[in-house]
C-alpha positions as CSV (number, residue, x, y, z in Angstrom):
1,M,139.8,118.3,106.6
2,E,139.5,120.5,103.4
3,H,142.5,121.1,101.2
4,L,143.2,123.2,98.1
5,L,145.0,121.4,95.4
6,R,147.6,122.9,93.0
7,D,145.1,123.1,90.2
8,G,142.4,124.8,92.3
9,H,140.3,121.8,93.1
10,R,139.1,121.7,96.7
11,V,138.9,118.3,98.3
12,L,137.7,117.0,101.7
13,L,139.7,114.1,103.1
14,R,137.4,111.9,105.1
15,P,137.1,108.2,106.1
16,I,135.4,106.1,103.5
17,E,131.7,105.2,104.3
18,P,129.3,102.5,103.1
19,R,127.4,105.2,101.2
20,D,130.5,105.6,98.9
21,K,129.8,102.3,97.0
22,A,128.1,104.0,94.0
23,E,130.8,106.6,93.8
24,L,133.5,104.0,93.8
25,S,131.8,102.2,91.0
26,T,131.4,105.4,89.0
27,G,134.9,106.4,89.7
28,L,136.3,103.1,88.4
29,S,134.4,103.4,85.2
30,E,135.9,106.9,84.6
31,L,139.6,105.9,85.2
32,S,141.8,105.6,82.2
33,D,143.1,102.2,81.2
34,L,146.6,103.2,82.3
35,T,145.4,104.3,85.8
36,V,143.4,101.1,86.2
37,H,146.4,99.0,85.2
38,R,148.7,100.9,87.6
39,R,146.3,100.4,90.5
40,F,145.0,96.8,89.9
41,L,147.9,95.5,87.7
42,A,145.2,94.1,85.3
43,P,142.1,95.2,83.5
44,K,139.2,95.9,85.9
45,T,135.9,97.3,84.6
46,R,133.6,96.9,87.6
47,F,133.4,95.9,91.3
48,T,131.3,93.1,92.6
49,N,128.9,93.7,95.4
50,A,131.2,91.8,97.7
51,E,134.2,93.9,96.6
52,L,132.2,97.1,97.3
53,R,131.3,95.9,100.8
54,Y,135.0,95.1,101.5
55,L,136.2,98.4,100.1
56,T,133.7,100.6,101.9
57,E,132.8,98.8,105.2
58,V,136.1,99.1,107.1
59,D,136.8,98.8,110.8
60,G,139.5,101.5,111.1
61,H,141.7,99.1,113.0
62,D,142.7,96.3,110.6
63,H,141.5,98.1,107.5
64,A,141.3,101.8,107.1
65,A,140.4,103.8,104.0
66,F,140.0,107.5,103.1
67,V,138.6,109.4,100.2
68,A,139.2,112.8,98.7
69,E,135.8,114.1,98.0
70,V,135.8,116.8,95.4
71,L,134.0,120.0,96.6
72,N,134.0,122.1,93.4
73,D,132.9,121.1,89.9
74,Q,131.1,118.0,91.1
75,P,130.4,118.2,94.8
76,G,130.3,114.9,96.6
77,R,132.4,113.2,93.8
78,V,135.1,110.8,95.1
79,G,138.3,111.8,93.3
80,A,140.7,109.5,95.1
81,V,140.8,106.6,97.5
82,A,143.6,105.4,99.8
83,R,143.6,102.4,102.1
84,W,145.8,100.2,104.3
85,V,145.0,96.6,105.3
86,R,146.8,95.0,108.1
87,L,148.5,91.7,107.2
88,A,147.2,88.8,109.4
89,D,150.6,87.1,109.7
90,E,152.5,90.4,110.4
91,P,150.2,92.7,112.5
92,D,152.7,95.6,112.4
93,T,152.6,95.6,108.6
94,A,149.9,96.7,106.2
95,E,149.4,96.6,102.5
96,A,148.8,100.2,101.2
97,A,147.1,101.3,98.0
98,I,146.1,104.7,96.5
99,V,144.2,105.5,93.3
100,V,143.7,109.1,92.1
101,A,141.3,110.0,89.3
102,D,143.1,111.1,86.2
103,V,141.9,114.7,86.4
104,L,143.4,115.1,89.9
105,Q,146.7,113.4,89.3
106,G,149.8,115.5,89.8
107,N,148.1,117.9,92.1
108,G,149.2,116.6,95.5
109,V,146.1,114.6,96.6
110,G,148.1,111.4,96.6
111,T,150.6,113.0,99.0
112,L,147.8,114.2,101.3
113,L,146.2,110.8,101.4
114,S,149.4,108.9,101.9
115,E,150.3,111.1,104.9
116,R,146.8,110.5,106.3
117,L,147.3,106.7,105.8
118,A,150.6,106.8,107.6
119,E,149.2,108.8,110.5
120,T,146.3,106.5,111.1
121,A,148.4,103.3,110.6
122,A,150.9,104.5,113.2
123,E,148.0,105.1,115.7
124,E,146.9,101.5,115.1
125,G,150.4,100.0,115.7
126,V,151.4,99.6,112.0
127,V,155.1,100.4,111.5
128,R,155.5,99.5,107.8
129,F,153.6,99.6,104.6
130,T,154.0,97.2,101.7
131,A,152.8,97.8,98.2
132,T,152.8,96.0,94.9
133,M,153.1,98.2,91.9
134,L,154.3,98.4,88.3
135,S,158.0,98.9,88.2
136,D,157.5,102.0,86.1
137,N,155.0,103.7,88.4
138,S,157.2,106.5,89.5
139,A,154.4,108.5,91.2
140,A,153.6,105.6,93.6
141,K,157.3,105.0,94.3
142,R,157.7,108.7,95.2
143,L,154.8,108.4,97.7
144,M,156.4,105.4,99.3
145,V,159.8,107.2,99.5
146,R,158.2,110.3,101.1
147,L,156.6,108.2,103.9
148,S,159.6,106.1,104.6
149,R,162.8,106.2,106.7
150,D,163.9,103.0,104.9
151,L,162.6,101.6,101.7
152,E,163.2,98.1,100.4
153,R,162.5,97.2,96.7
154,R,162.1,93.7,95.3
155,H,161.1,92.7,91.8
156,G,157.8,90.9,91.8
157,G,158.0,89.6,88.2
158,A,155.8,90.5,85.2
159,G,156.9,94.2,85.5
160,A,155.8,94.5,89.1
161,A,157.8,95.6,92.1
162,Q,157.2,94.9,95.8
163,L,158.1,97.9,98.0
164,T,158.3,97.8,101.8
165,A,158.5,101.1,103.6
166,E,159.4,101.5,107.2
167,L,157.2,104.4,108.2
168,A,159.0,107.5,109.4
169,A,158.3,108.5,113.0
């Protein structure tokens, strides 16, 4: 589905595909150090081939991922990625993560993707998301609050927090 962001960018939200490997690699190289640190909690300069397979070849049941494909400026460019991965020992819980290109941050694409994640997770029997993030990542916390009817926060050490969101019906 196509969406118009606050800054005028048009994006298409769609499931990730194996053909997105190159775009993910390019996108990672273009993220600021701060955005990389907020998403991966450590420096990350490249994805391995195995990581690219894992990130793009998903089954939609235990692992789902979506991209926001930019339609203007650089058509076909992946501007954001969101995913959830079901926990093996808690099948009604999934780890969720979102990364938005610096140029698109603050324009609502994270909200659109988080809502899509919650919808698809619920369809697959997931009732809660967990996420590990930097304690000062207020944008990520706002996304979790928006999705949740109940949010639990725990400190994870080294400036990180573990959030668990019971997904709203």
